[in-house]
Backbone as numpy.savetxt, mean C-alpha at the origin, in Angstrom:
# Nx Ny Nz CAx CAy CAz Cx Cy Cz
24.79 -2.50 -15.79 24.65 -2.79 -17.36 25.19 -1.46 -18.06
26.16 -1.71 -18.96 26.75 -0.52 -19.62 26.22 -0.39 -21.03
25.76 0.74 -21.31 25.02 0.99 -22.60 26.24 1.64 -23.61
26.37 1.13 -24.80 27.39 1.73 -25.58 26.65 2.31 -26.84
26.96 3.50 -27.34 26.35 3.99 -28.61 27.55 4.45 -29.43
28.14 3.55 -30.09 29.23 3.90 -30.93 28.90 4.85 -32.02
29.72 5.71 -32.24 29.50 6.57 -33.46 28.60 7.90 -33.23
28.02 7.83 -32.03 27.07 8.89 -31.80 28.01 10.19 -31.15
28.15 11.22 -31.81 28.85 12.42 -31.39 28.32 13.56 -31.83
28.40 14.62 -31.07 27.92 16.05 -31.50 28.92 16.43 -32.58
28.47 17.17 -33.63 26.91 17.61 -33.70 25.93 16.67 -34.48
26.61 15.41 -34.82 25.72 14.65 -35.77 24.55 14.19 -34.72
24.86 14.02 -33.47 23.82 13.69 -32.54 23.58 14.82 -31.65
22.34 15.48 -31.69 22.01 16.49 -30.92 20.67 15.78 -30.03
20.93 15.61 -28.73 19.80 15.00 -27.89 18.68 15.98 -27.86
18.99 17.28 -27.89 18.01 18.20 -27.68 16.89 18.29 -28.74
17.26 17.62 -29.84 16.34 17.67 -31.11 15.08 16.77 -30.71
15.15 15.76 -29.79 14.14 14.84 -29.46 13.30 15.46 -28.23
13.80 16.59 -27.76 13.01 17.29 -26.66 12.47 18.60 -27.13
12.50 18.91 -28.45 12.17 20.21 -28.74 10.87 20.59 -28.79
9.98 19.48 -29.29 8.60 19.65 -29.52 7.75 18.60 -28.60
6.54 19.17 -28.40 5.74 18.11 -27.52 5.56 16.66 -28.13
5.25 16.84 -29.47 5.04 15.43 -30.07 6.02 14.58 -29.99
7.33 15.21 -30.26 8.53 14.26 -30.14 8.76 13.68 -28.71
8.64 14.47 -27.59 8.67 14.06 -26.48 7.60 13.07 -26.04
6.45 13.35 -26.53 5.46 12.30 -26.24 5.67 10.91 -26.91
6.22 10.95 -28.22 6.44 9.69 -28.95 7.46 8.82 -28.11
8.53 9.40 -27.57 9.56 8.57 -27.00 9.65 8.51 -25.60
8.26 8.88 -25.00 8.28 8.80 -23.55 8.22 7.25 -23.05
9.06 6.80 -22.00 9.28 5.44 -21.77 8.17 4.98 -20.56
7.87 5.93 -19.72 6.94 5.38 -18.49 5.75 6.39 -18.61
4.62 5.83 -18.32 3.26 6.46 -18.35 2.64 6.14 -17.28
1.69 7.10 -16.74 1.08 7.17 -15.51 -0.43 7.24 -15.89
-1.24 6.39 -15.29 -2.65 6.44 -15.57 -3.42 6.01 -14.18
-4.64 6.48 -14.28 -5.52 6.20 -13.06 -5.56 4.75 -12.82
-5.48 3.75 -13.89 -5.47 2.49 -13.54 -4.22 1.96 -13.00
-3.19 2.66 -12.73 -2.06 2.30 -12.00 -2.08 2.52 -10.58
-3.18 3.18 -10.13 -3.33 3.69 -8.60 -4.11 2.82 -7.81
-3.68 2.75 -6.56 -4.62 2.11 -5.62 -4.94 3.13 -4.39
-6.20 3.23 -4.01 -6.34 4.31 -3.06 -6.36 3.87 -1.73
-5.39 3.94 -0.79 -5.65 3.64 0.69 -6.77 4.34 1.50
-7.55 3.83 2.26 -8.65 4.49 2.87 -8.77 3.91 4.25
-9.10 4.84 5.16 -9.32 4.61 6.49 -10.73 4.64 6.92
-11.31 3.30 7.45 -12.55 3.27 7.79 -12.79 3.20 9.21
-13.83 3.81 9.81 -13.96 3.99 11.11 -15.38 3.50 11.49
-15.52 3.06 12.79 -17.11 2.90 13.17 -18.02 3.87 13.16
-19.29 3.58 13.04 -20.32 4.66 13.20 -20.98 4.80 11.83
-21.82 5.84 11.83 -22.58 6.35 10.69 -22.33 7.85 10.47
-22.16 8.21 9.24 -21.99 9.67 8.89 -20.80 10.20 9.68
-19.72 9.41 9.79 -18.62 10.05 10.56 -17.51 10.22 9.56
-16.96 11.41 9.73 -15.82 11.94 8.93 -14.95 12.69 9.75
-13.59 12.02 9.90 -12.75 12.48 10.94 -11.38 12.83 10.20
-10.95 14.07 10.33 -9.86 14.47 9.54 -8.50 13.99 10.32
-7.47 13.64 9.61 -6.48 13.23 10.01 -5.27 14.42 9.96
-4.94 15.00 11.25 -4.43 16.14 11.26 -3.02 16.13 10.70
-2.21 15.03 10.80 -0.85 15.01 10.06 -0.91 14.46 8.68
-2.07 14.37 8.01 -2.35 14.24 6.63 -3.38 14.77 6.01
-3.04 16.25 5.77 -4.12 17.10 5.33 -4.94 16.54 4.15
-6.15 16.63 4.18 -6.91 16.06 3.05 -7.42 14.64 3.16
-6.90 13.93 4.07 -7.19 12.56 4.43 -8.21 12.48 5.62
-9.21 11.68 5.37 -10.19 11.38 6.38 -10.35 10.00 6.85
-10.78 9.82 8.08 -11.31 8.51 8.37 -12.86 8.61 8.06
-13.35 7.64 7.44 -14.83 7.50 6.93 -15.45 6.36 7.56
-16.66 6.64 7.97 -17.38 5.44 8.23 -17.92 4.69 7.00
-18.49 3.43 7.23 -18.68 2.66 5.89 -19.67 3.52 5.02
-20.72 4.05 5.52 -21.66 4.68 4.39 -21.15 5.81 3.65
-20.14 6.59 4.31 -19.44 7.62 3.58 -18.15 7.05 2.67
-17.84 6.02 3.19 -16.70 5.38 2.20 -17.28 4.77 1.21
-18.39 4.02 1.08 -18.97 3.63 -0.14 -19.36 4.74 -0.96
-19.83 5.90 -0.44 -20.08 7.02 -1.35 -18.98 7.56 -2.02
-17.88 7.67 -1.30 -16.63 8.21 -1.69 -16.02 7.36 -2.88
-16.12 6.10 -2.64 -15.63 5.13 -3.57 -16.22 5.19 -4.75
-17.48 5.65 -5.02 -18.05 5.84 -6.26 -17.28 6.68 -7.06
-16.60 7.66 -6.41 -15.78 8.63 -7.43 -14.51 7.90 -7.85
-13.96 7.09 -6.98 -12.87 6.23 -7.49 -13.19 5.64 -8.62
-14.38 4.83 -8.64 -14.60 4.07 -9.84 -14.92 4.85 -10.96
-15.65 6.09 -10.90 -15.82 6.92 -11.91 -14.36 7.58 -12.59
-13.56 7.61 -11.54 -12.12 8.12 -12.19 -11.36 7.03 -12.91
-11.67 5.84 -12.65 -10.96 4.75 -13.28 -10.01 4.07 -12.29
-9.96 4.41 -11.03 -9.24 3.81 -10.14 -9.55 2.28 -9.96
-8.89 1.28 -10.15 -9.23 -0.17 -10.13 -9.55 -0.66 -8.79
-8.97 -0.18 -7.57 -8.93 -0.95 -6.42 -8.70 0.14 -5.31
-9.25 -0.20 -3.99 -8.83 0.56 -2.80 -8.33 -0.43 -1.83
-7.59 0.03 -0.87 -6.97 -0.79 0.24 -7.51 -0.22 1.49
-8.21 -1.15 2.27 -8.85 -0.72 3.49 -7.85 -0.87 4.66
-7.93 0.24 5.56 -7.27 0.01 6.81 -8.21 0.41 7.93
-8.48 -0.40 9.00 -9.42 0.03 10.02 -8.97 0.86 11.12
-9.96 1.73 11.67 -9.58 2.43 12.72 -10.56 1.73 13.94
-9.98 1.20 14.93 -10.61 0.38 15.89 -10.82 1.21 17.27
-11.92 1.06 17.94 -12.22 1.71 19.08 -11.20 1.12 20.13
-10.83 2.19 21.06 -9.55 1.65 21.92 -10.35 0.42 22.90
-11.64 0.51 23.16 -12.09 -0.51 23.98 -12.16 -1.86 23.17
-12.15 -2.10 21.97 -12.07 -3.41 21.34 -10.63 -3.78 21.00
-9.64 -3.13 21.37 -8.35 -3.48 21.38 -7.73 -4.44 22.39
-7.13 -5.59 22.11 -6.81 -6.49 23.11 -5.37 -6.97 22.81
-4.73 -7.48 23.72 -3.32 -8.14 23.60 -3.11 -8.84 22.33
-4.21 -9.68 21.90 -4.09 -10.75 20.89 -4.71 -10.27 19.81
-5.29 -9.08 19.69 -6.13 -8.44 18.54 -6.96 -9.27 17.94
-7.86 -9.90 18.80 -8.80 -10.97 18.40 -9.92 -10.34 17.47
-10.13 -8.90 17.51 -11.08 -8.39 16.73 -10.78 -8.39 15.23
-9.50 -8.68 15.15 -9.06 -8.87 13.61 -9.91 -9.87 12.92
-10.20 -10.96 13.54 -10.95 -12.20 12.86 -12.40 -12.21 13.36
-12.99 -11.25 13.92 -14.43 -11.13 14.10 -15.20 -10.86 12.66
-15.89 -11.96 12.58 -16.77 -12.10 11.29 -17.76 -10.93 11.02
-18.21 -10.24 12.20 -18.99 -9.14 12.18 -18.35 -7.88 12.40
-17.00 -7.94 12.37 -16.26 -6.76 12.48 -16.27 -5.56 11.52
-15.75 -4.58 11.76 -15.57 -3.36 10.98 -15.19 -3.79 9.55
-14.11 -4.30 9.24 -13.63 -4.79 8.06 -14.45 -5.56 7.21
-14.93 -6.78 7.75 -15.91 -7.55 7.02 -17.15 -6.82 6.37
-17.64 -5.95 7.42 -18.94 -5.16 6.96 -18.72 -4.27 5.86
-17.38 -3.65 6.12 -16.96 -2.65 5.12 -16.98 -3.36 3.59
-16.25 -4.44 3.54 -16.09 -5.14 2.36 -17.22 -5.46 1.73
-18.20 -6.04 2.61 -19.54 -6.47 2.01 -20.36 -5.25 1.43
-20.29 -4.15 2.08 -21.07 -3.04 1.61 -20.33 -2.51 0.30
-18.91 -2.38 0.29 -18.31 -1.85 -0.88 -18.41 -2.88 -2.20
-18.57 -4.02 -1.84 -18.81 -5.11 -3.01 -20.20 -5.05 -3.53
-21.11 -4.76 -2.64 -22.50 -4.64 -3.01 -22.70 -3.35 -3.92
-22.05 -2.22 -3.43 -22.34 -1.02 -4.16 -21.59 -0.93 -5.53
-20.22 -1.24 -5.28 -19.41 -1.39 -6.39 -18.59 -2.61 -6.92
-19.47 -3.48 -7.39 -18.97 -5.03 -7.51 -17.59 -5.14 -8.34
-17.41 -4.08 -9.26 -16.25 -4.12 -10.03 -15.06 -3.50 -9.55
-15.18 -2.86 -8.33 -14.02 -2.29 -7.56 -13.20 -3.17 -6.83
-12.01 -3.30 -7.13 -11.13 -4.11 -6.24 -10.86 -3.68 -4.79
-11.24 -4.68 -3.81 -11.11 -4.46 -2.48 -9.92 -5.18 -1.86
-9.01 -4.39 -1.24 -7.81 -5.01 -0.58 -7.85 -4.81 0.75
-7.67 -5.86 1.54 -7.59 -5.96 3.01 -6.17 -6.01 3.38
-5.93 -5.11 4.48 -4.47 -5.32 5.16 -4.69 -6.43 6.11
-3.84 -7.25 6.10 -3.77 -8.36 6.89 -2.49 -8.16 8.00
-2.85 -7.65 9.12 -2.02 -7.34 10.30 -2.70 -6.99 11.54
-2.08 -7.18 12.58 -2.75 -7.00 13.92 -2.69 -5.73 14.50
-1.79 -4.86 14.08 -1.51 -3.59 14.73 -2.73 -2.54 15.02
-3.61 -2.63 14.14 -4.85 -1.64 14.36 -5.70 -2.35 15.53
-5.41 -3.65 15.82 -6.42 -4.27 16.85 -5.69 -4.70 18.24
-4.25 -4.41 18.33 -3.68 -4.77 19.48 -3.61 -3.71 20.47
-3.72 -3.93 21.75 -3.46 -2.90 22.73 -2.15 -2.42 22.99
-1.09 -3.08 22.26 0.29 -2.61 22.27 0.63 -2.08 21.07
0.03 -2.10 19.98 0.15 -1.37 18.75 1.24 -2.10 17.87
1.82 -3.35 18.28 2.68 -4.14 17.50 1.75 -4.98 16.55
2.39 -5.61 15.40 1.73 -6.19 14.38 1.68 -7.64 14.80
2.19 -8.00 15.93 2.03 -9.59 16.34 1.62 -9.64 17.75
1.66 -10.87 18.32 1.20 -11.18 19.71 2.40 -11.37 20.42
2.56 -10.81 21.57 3.68 -10.69 22.44 3.69 -11.98 23.30
4.96 -12.42 23.58 5.23 -13.27 24.73 5.11 -12.34 26.11
4.33 -12.73 26.92 4.03 -11.91 28.14 5.15 -11.68 29.02
5.94 -12.85 28.92 6.99 -12.61 29.85 8.37 -11.86 29.32
8.62 -11.95 28.05 9.75 -11.38 27.42 9.50 -10.17 26.64
8.26 -10.04 26.14 7.81 -8.94 25.31 8.24 -9.22 23.79
8.77 -10.30 23.56 9.20 -10.47 22.18 7.91 -10.98 21.46
7.87 -10.63 20.05 6.76 -11.15 19.18 6.80 -12.61 18.67
5.80 -13.40 19.15 5.82 -14.82 18.81 5.29 -15.00 17.33
6.24 -15.27 16.37 5.93 -15.43 15.19 5.02 -16.50 14.50
5.11 -17.65 15.07 4.18 -18.67 14.64 2.93 -18.66 15.19
2.67 -18.10 16.35 1.28 -17.85 16.97 0.71 -16.69 16.26
1.50 -15.65 16.04 0.98 -14.49 15.27 0.37 -14.98 13.62
1.24 -15.79 13.16 0.90 -16.36 11.83 -0.53 -17.03 11.86
-0.70 -17.90 12.87 -2.07 -18.36 13.05 -3.21 -17.48 13.18
-2.80 -16.49 13.97 -3.95 -15.24 13.98 -4.19 -14.54 12.65
-3.15 -14.36 11.90 -3.20 -13.74 10.50 -3.94 -14.62 9.60
-3.65 -15.90 9.64 -4.47 -16.84 8.78 -6.02 -16.71 9.26
-6.39 -16.54 10.28 -7.87 -16.52 10.81 -8.40 -15.07 10.31
-7.38 -14.08 10.35 -7.98 -12.72 9.69 -8.14 -12.77 8.34
-7.30 -13.39 7.59 -7.20 -13.30 6.20 -8.59 -14.15 5.64
-8.78 -15.36 6.29 -9.97 -16.12 5.86 -11.36 -15.34 6.16
-11.47 -14.68 7.10 -12.69 -13.97 7.39 -12.86 -12.76 6.36
-11.63 -12.20 6.02 -11.84 -11.17 4.99 -12.06 -11.65 3.62
-11.64 -12.92 3.22 -11.86 -13.67 1.98 -13.46 -13.99 1.82
-13.80 -14.39 3.08 -15.25 -14.91 3.16 -16.13 -13.80 3.12
-15.86 -12.38 3.48 -16.57 -11.28 3.28 -16.62 -10.87 1.82
-15.68 -11.42 1.00 -15.67 -10.99 -0.28 -14.50 -10.14 -0.69
-13.51 -10.02 0.04 -12.31 -9.27 -0.34 -11.65 -9.99 -1.63
-11.14 -9.11 -2.59 -10.81 -9.67 -3.75 -9.16 -9.91 -3.41
-8.46 -9.14 -2.60 -7.09 -9.24 -2.29 -6.90 -9.25 -0.78
-6.11 -10.08 -0.17 -5.70 -10.02 1.14 -4.22 -9.64 1.11
-3.81 -8.62 1.96 -2.50 -8.09 1.84 -1.59 -8.04 3.09
-0.96 -9.17 3.52 -0.24 -9.32 4.71 0.86 -8.31 4.84
0.91 -7.55 5.68 1.72 -6.31 5.86 2.70 -6.53 7.11
2.56 -7.56 7.80 3.03 -7.71 9.10 4.37 -8.20 9.14
4.97 -8.94 8.12 6.32 -9.20 7.97 6.75 -10.36 8.93
5.66 -11.17 9.36 6.13 -12.48 10.09 6.72 -13.44 9.04
7.51 -14.38 9.46 8.13 -15.25 8.57 6.94 -16.50 8.46
6.88 -16.80 7.15 6.06 -17.99 6.67 4.58 -17.53 6.62
4.22 -16.31 6.76 2.79 -16.18 6.74 2.10 -16.28 5.44
2.86 -15.98 4.33 2.20 -16.05 2.98 1.93 -17.44 2.56
2.76 -18.50 3.12 2.53 -19.76 2.71 1.39 -20.33 3.55
1.35 -19.91 4.83 0.13 -20.34 5.71 -1.12 -19.85 5.18
-1.15 -18.64 4.72 -2.38 -17.95 4.24 -2.80 -18.62 3.03
-1.80 -18.89 2.26 -2.18 -19.51 0.88 -2.89 -20.88 1.03
-2.25 -21.61 1.92 -2.74 -23.07 2.12 -4.25 -22.94 2.78
-4.36 -21.99 3.64 -5.73 -21.99 4.23 -6.75 -21.44 3.25
-6.44 -20.34 2.29 -7.36 -20.04 1.47 -7.71 -21.06 0.27
-6.72 -21.96 -0.09 -6.87 -23.10 -0.99 -7.81 -23.96 -0.37
-7.37 -24.36 0.93 -8.33 -25.31 1.76 -9.74 -24.90 1.94
-9.94 -23.71 1.97 -11.30 -23.05 2.31 -12.22 -22.72 0.82
-11.57 -23.13 -0.16 -12.08 -22.87 -1.46 -11.87 -21.55 -2.00
-11.08 -20.64 -1.42 -10.98 -19.29 -1.94 -9.72 -19.27 -3.04
-9.85 -19.96 -4.11 -8.80 -20.12 -5.02 -8.54 -18.84 -5.67
-9.52 -18.00 -5.97 -9.23 -16.80 -6.69 -8.90 -15.50 -5.86
-8.69 -15.67 -4.53 -8.33 -14.67 -3.85 -6.89 -14.38 -3.80
-6.56 -13.17 -4.30 -5.18 -12.81 -4.53 -4.51 -12.54 -3.24
-3.11 -12.75 -3.15 -2.40 -12.21 -2.02 -1.36 -11.12 -2.41
-1.49 -9.88 -2.01 -0.42 -8.97 -2.19 0.35 -8.91 -0.97
1.72 -9.46 -1.10 2.56 -9.70 0.16 3.37 -8.39 0.27
3.39 -7.72 1.45 4.22 -6.72 1.55 5.56 -7.42 1.94
6.22 -7.79 0.70 7.48 -8.57 0.68 8.75 -7.86 1.15
8.95 -6.54 0.88 10.07 -5.87 1.37 9.48 -4.61 2.09
9.17 -4.75 3.22 8.52 -3.49 4.06 9.65 -3.09 5.10
9.98 -1.91 5.01 11.20 -1.57 5.85 10.70 -0.82 7.11
11.58 -0.94 8.12 11.25 -0.30 9.43 11.54 1.18 9.22
10.74 1.96 8.68 10.90 3.27 8.13 10.49 4.27 9.31
11.03 5.53 9.14 10.46 6.55 9.83 9.28 7.21 9.10
9.07 6.85 7.87 8.03 7.57 7.15 6.56 7.17 7.51
6.38 6.26 8.36 5.08 5.73 8.75 4.22 6.44 9.73
4.97 7.55 10.44 4.19 8.17 11.65 2.77 8.63 11.43
2.46 9.41 10.26 1.22 9.85 10.21 0.11 8.74 9.99
0.70 7.49 9.40 -0.39 6.37 9.24 -0.55 5.83 10.61
0.28 5.84 11.53 -0.17 5.39 12.77 -0.80 6.28 13.61
-0.88 7.72 13.30 -1.74 8.39 14.03 -3.16 8.19 13.32
-3.12 7.78 12.03 -4.60 7.74 11.42 -5.22 6.55 11.97
-4.50 5.45 12.17 -5.13 4.25 12.75 -5.32 4.04 14.28
-4.49 4.99 14.87 -4.61 4.95 16.29 -3.59 4.02 17.06
-2.54 3.68 16.44 -1.62 2.89 17.08 -0.34 3.44 17.49
-0.17 4.58 17.34 0.97 5.53 17.76 1.10 5.38 19.05
-0.16 5.74 19.79 -0.07 6.03 21.28 0.16 4.71 21.95
-0.25 3.50 21.51 -0.13 2.14 22.08 1.47 1.80 21.93
2.01 2.20 20.82 3.45 1.81 20.60 4.37 2.61 21.51
4.00 3.83 21.84 5.03 4.65 22.76 6.24 4.78 21.94
7.16 4.50 22.47 8.60 4.63 21.73 9.05 3.40 21.07
8.35 2.34 21.31 8.79 1.03 20.83 8.79 1.10 19.32
9.83 0.38 18.69 9.83 0.19 17.28 9.48 -1.23 16.80
9.55 -1.33 15.41 9.20 -2.65 14.84 10.55 -3.48 14.09
11.60 -2.97 14.64 12.98 -3.46 13.80 13.15 -4.95 13.81
12.45 -5.50 14.90 12.70 -6.95 14.88 12.03 -7.92 14.08
11.06 -7.23 13.08 10.39 -7.82 12.08 10.42 -7.08 10.74
10.39 -5.80 10.76 10.41 -4.97 9.48 11.90 -4.93 9.10
12.08 -4.57 8.01 13.60 -4.59 7.42 14.27 -3.52 7.68
15.73 -3.41 7.81 16.70 -2.52 8.01 16.79 -1.73 6.85
16.51 -0.45 6.95 16.72 0.48 5.66 18.05 0.37 5.12
19.13 -0.07 5.70 20.34 -0.30 5.03 20.60 -1.39 4.10
19.54 -2.33 4.02 19.62 -3.53 3.29 18.94 -3.64 1.99
19.54 -4.03 1.05 18.96 -4.21 -0.50 18.91 -5.65 -0.66
19.98 -6.36 -0.53 20.04 -7.76 -0.96 19.05 -8.68 -0.21
18.83 -8.31 1.11 17.77 -8.92 1.89 16.41 -8.72 1.36
16.32 -7.80 0.75 14.71 -7.54 0.13 14.68 -8.61 -0.94
15.58 -8.93 -1.63 15.36 -10.01 -2.75 15.14 -11.28 -2.10
15.66 -11.59 -0.97 15.56 -12.78 -0.21 14.12 -12.86 0.18
13.70 -11.83 0.74 12.24 -11.63 1.13 11.27 -11.88 0.13
11.39 -11.19 -0.94 10.61 -11.34 -1.99 10.55 -12.71 -2.67
11.62 -13.34 -2.82 11.97 -14.66 -3.34 10.98 -15.79 -2.53
11.11 -15.65 -1.01 10.45 -16.42 -0.21 8.90 -16.32 -0.45
8.51 -15.09 -0.57 7.01 -14.81 -0.72 6.42 -15.34 -2.04
7.25 -15.21 -2.92 6.77 -15.67 -4.34 6.66 -17.32 -4.21
7.71 -17.90 -3.62 7.73 -19.33 -3.48 6.45 -19.88 -2.61
6.27 -19.07 -1.65 4.92 -19.45 -0.81 3.55 -19.05 -1.41
3.60 -18.31 -2.39 2.14 -18.21 -3.08 1.80 -16.81 -3.40
2.59 -15.83 -3.17 2.01 -14.49 -3.41 1.88 -14.28 -4.97
0.92 -13.42 -5.15 0.50 -13.10 -6.47 1.01 -11.77 -7.12
1.25 -10.75 -6.01 1.73 -9.42 -6.14 2.71 -9.42 -4.92
3.88 -8.53 -4.98 4.80 -8.21 -4.28 4.65 -6.66 -3.99
5.07 -6.35 -2.76 5.01 -4.79 -2.37 6.48 -4.37 -1.84
6.81 -3.36 -2.23 7.86 -2.50 -1.63 7.36 -1.43 -0.99
7.80 -1.13 0.34 7.17 -0.05 1.09 8.17 0.45 1.98
8.65 1.77 2.13 7.95 2.98 1.33 8.35 2.98 -0.16
7.89 4.18 -0.59 8.09 4.37 -1.94 9.24 5.02 -2.42
9.27 6.40 -2.62 10.22 7.20 -3.26 11.72 6.94 -2.63
11.93 6.89 -1.34 13.36 6.61 -0.81 13.79 5.01 -1.16
12.90 4.23 -1.81 13.23 2.86 -2.03 13.09 2.29 -3.36
13.09 3.25 -4.29 13.02 3.07 -5.77 14.09 2.06 -6.41
15.27 2.15 -5.50 16.34 1.07 -6.11 15.82 -0.43 -5.68
15.10 -0.54 -4.68 14.61 -1.70 -4.32 13.42 -2.10 -5.39
12.60 -1.35 -5.71 11.69 -1.55 -6.76 12.03 -2.04 -8.09
13.18 -1.28 -8.44 13.82 -1.82 -9.66 14.64 -3.11 -9.58
15.38 -3.32 -8.37 15.90 -4.55 -8.46 14.83 -5.65 -8.35
13.83 -5.51 -7.68 12.67 -6.69 -7.59 12.01 -6.94 -8.91
11.79 -5.93 -9.55 11.26 -6.03 -11.00 12.13 -6.56 -12.00
13.54 -6.16 -11.86 14.43 -6.79 -12.71 14.55 -8.18 -12.27
14.63 -8.68 -11.14 15.16 -9.95 -10.85 14.06 -11.04 -10.96
12.68 -10.38 -10.67 11.67 -11.51 -10.54 10.64 -11.39 -11.70
10.47 -10.13 -12.22 9.39 -9.93 -13.20 7.95 -10.24 -12.70
7.87 -10.09 -11.30 6.67 -10.31 -10.82 5.74 -9.16 -10.81
4.41 -9.16 -10.74 3.59 -7.90 -10.62 4.08 -7.26 -9.24
4.48 -6.03 -9.46 5.26 -5.32 -8.14 4.53 -4.02 -7.89
4.10 -3.83 -6.66 3.43 -2.70 -6.20 4.34 -1.95 -5.20
4.25 -0.56 -5.13 4.92 0.31 -4.16 3.96 1.31 -3.50
4.26 1.52 -2.24 3.47 2.30 -1.33 4.08 3.61 -1.19
3.47 4.57 -1.66 3.90 6.10 -1.47 3.12 6.24 -0.02
4.00 6.23 1.01 3.39 6.02 2.42 3.15 7.48 2.78
2.51 7.40 4.16 1.78 8.62 4.84 2.78 9.85 5.05
4.16 9.35 5.37 5.01 10.33 5.57 5.49 11.16 4.30
5.45 10.36 3.11 5.81 10.98 1.85 4.74 11.97 1.56
3.51 11.37 1.67 2.33 12.22 1.47 2.36 13.73 2.26
2.65 13.33 3.53 2.51 14.49 4.41 3.72 15.55 4.01
4.88 15.05 3.72 5.87 15.96 3.26 5.51 16.79 2.07
4.92 16.16 1.16 4.52 16.91 -0.24 3.48 17.88 0.19
2.45 17.42 0.95 1.35 18.38 1.38 1.93 19.61 2.10
2.81 19.40 3.02 3.34 20.62 3.78 4.28 21.51 2.93
5.06 20.79 2.00 5.85 21.85 1.22 4.98 22.69 0.26
3.93 21.97 -0.28 2.85 22.57 -1.10 2.22 23.72 -0.33
1.80 23.42 0.77 0.92 24.40 1.66 1.86 25.64 2.00
3.23 25.57 2.07 4.01 26.74 2.12 4.45 27.37 0.90
4.06 26.79 -0.20 4.30 27.49 -1.42 5.75 27.12 -1.94
6.35 26.02 -1.46 7.78 25.52 -1.74 7.80 24.69 -2.98
6.73 24.02 -3.27 6.57 23.12 -4.50 5.23 23.14 -5.28
5.22 23.11 -6.33 4.00 22.90 -7.14 3.44 21.43 -6.94
2.43 21.41 -6.10 1.81 20.20 -5.63 1.62 19.30 -6.93
0.74 19.75 -7.66 0.38 18.81 -8.86 1.56 18.20 -9.66
2.41 19.18 -10.06 3.67 18.67 -10.90 4.63 17.66 -10.01
4.58 18.10 -8.69 5.57 17.35 -7.96 5.03 16.03 -7.79
3.71 15.85 -7.38 3.03 14.68 -7.08 3.22 13.81 -8.32
2.93 14.17 -9.32 2.66 13.44 -10.71 4.24 13.03 -11.01
5.12 13.80 -10.80 6.62 13.38 -11.13 6.94 12.21 -10.11
6.63 12.30 -8.96 6.96 11.26 -7.91 6.37 10.04 -8.42
4.95 9.97 -8.62 4.43 8.88 -9.02 4.84 8.25 -10.43
5.21 9.13 -11.22 5.85 8.59 -12.53 7.08 8.03 -12.40
7.90 8.49 -11.29 9.13 7.85 -11.09 8.98 6.47 -10.46
7.90 6.36 -9.74 7.65 4.95 -9.30 7.38 4.08 -10.55
6.63 4.37 -11.48 6.29 3.71 -12.59 7.65 3.47 -13.33
8.51 4.62 -13.50 9.72 4.27 -14.30 10.59 3.11 -13.52
10.51 3.25 -12.29 11.41 2.21 -11.41 10.71 0.78 -11.81
9.56 0.57 -12.29 9.23 -0.72 -12.43 7.88 -1.18 -11.71
7.25 -0.23 -10.81 6.04 -0.56 -10.14 4.75 -0.66 -11.31
4.07 -1.62 -11.00 2.93 -1.97 -11.81 1.76 -1.26 -11.19
1.69 -1.06 -9.96 0.69 -0.43 -9.04 1.14 0.38 -7.97
0.48 1.57 -7.65 1.04 2.53 -6.76 -0.13 2.84 -5.58
0.06 2.37 -4.38 -0.72 2.88 -3.28 -0.37 4.25 -2.88
-1.33 5.08 -3.06 -1.01 6.54 -2.67 -2.37 7.18 -2.26
-2.09 8.03 -1.25 -3.26 8.92 -0.70 -3.57 9.94 -1.69
-2.76 10.10 -2.72 -3.24 11.09 -3.89 -3.98 10.46 -4.89
-4.38 9.25 -4.75 -4.95 8.49 -5.85 -6.18 9.30 -6.59
-6.96 9.89 -5.70 -8.24 10.59 -6.26 -7.72 12.03 -7.06
-6.89 12.64 -6.27 -6.33 13.86 -6.97 -5.35 13.59 -8.20
-4.69 12.71 -7.98 -3.84 12.42 -9.29 -4.69 11.80 -10.59
-5.74 11.07 -10.09 -6.69 10.61 -11.26 -7.60 11.72 -11.90
-7.86 12.83 -11.07 -8.48 13.95 -11.63 -7.55 14.64 -12.41
-6.17 14.80 -11.86 -5.28 15.77 -12.73 -4.99 14.96 -14.10
-5.02 13.72 -14.12 -4.71 12.98 -15.26 -5.88 13.15 -16.27
-7.09 13.03 -15.74 -8.20 13.13 -16.56 -8.29 14.58 -17.27
-7.97 15.62 -16.50 -7.84 17.08 -17.05 -6.84 17.18 -18.25
-5.72 16.21 -18.07 -4.78 16.66 -19.01 -4.85 15.45 -20.09
-5.82 14.71 -20.14 -5.80 13.65 -21.11 -6.12 14.21 -22.56
-5.48 13.83 -23.57 -5.80 14.32 -24.96 -7.17 14.01 -25.46
-8.02 15.10 -26.04 -9.17 14.87 -26.40 -10.31 15.19 -25.42
């Protein structure tokens, strides 16, 4: 799109006039960042009073349900509308088919119930994917002979997982697996079981990115993966048009929100998705992005607060309605400190 402004020439037009004072900058500001734009991704682990630091994500911890419920109280107080749950499963409970993912008494259903009891107004988003539960670390069920991921068999497992999450009280199920057809299958199952109000946040454009390493450390899937990648189901980082096809399919199958992942390196995709579809659009500032900012700040190379807020604001400017970020609590605190009045 070409913008033309006929008749605007220096010195009649001085762009710096609008930048000269704080009030003028505030009045013309196009994008705004608020705590209500943020979703806090959290790692929940088994046990009680468990607090485990994630070495590659300074400041991030795996929390047992009791401590997670307590920590989520601050998120509520800060005005963060939702959290996204990611489980850390004991190695002994991981299997080739990831069957612990649909255990009604499993870690995630118990966490959902505890969170909704303590904080009924807090949105709880559950990740729908098998990688935390599989002994091989992949997001799907493998053909034992060929090692390829069986799409339709995996979709059946994901449907079972999503139904268990909805029954536990999850407000949103978020398929992040990138199997074909899973949004439609989950939507049909939720409708059939009466979960008409359960939202689906589709990881519609999830790329096979190198920025996920610290997350895989956090949930314990890195060791199982070894050197294996996920290129046969996650998107090629070189492709943009393909993302629009993926998003269109997920919308047609019943997604309520669509997600682009990772964040900052893919803001062109966020922009295109929002412009093309006008759908509620989320973006994930992933673990690698968080770790880089933390490392640079720790070395004194960046002002952490200013840089983080700038990155999050850029995501809003690109068209994101919601941002998953491990900085959610910090960013909400910073925004409260700088709020007028």
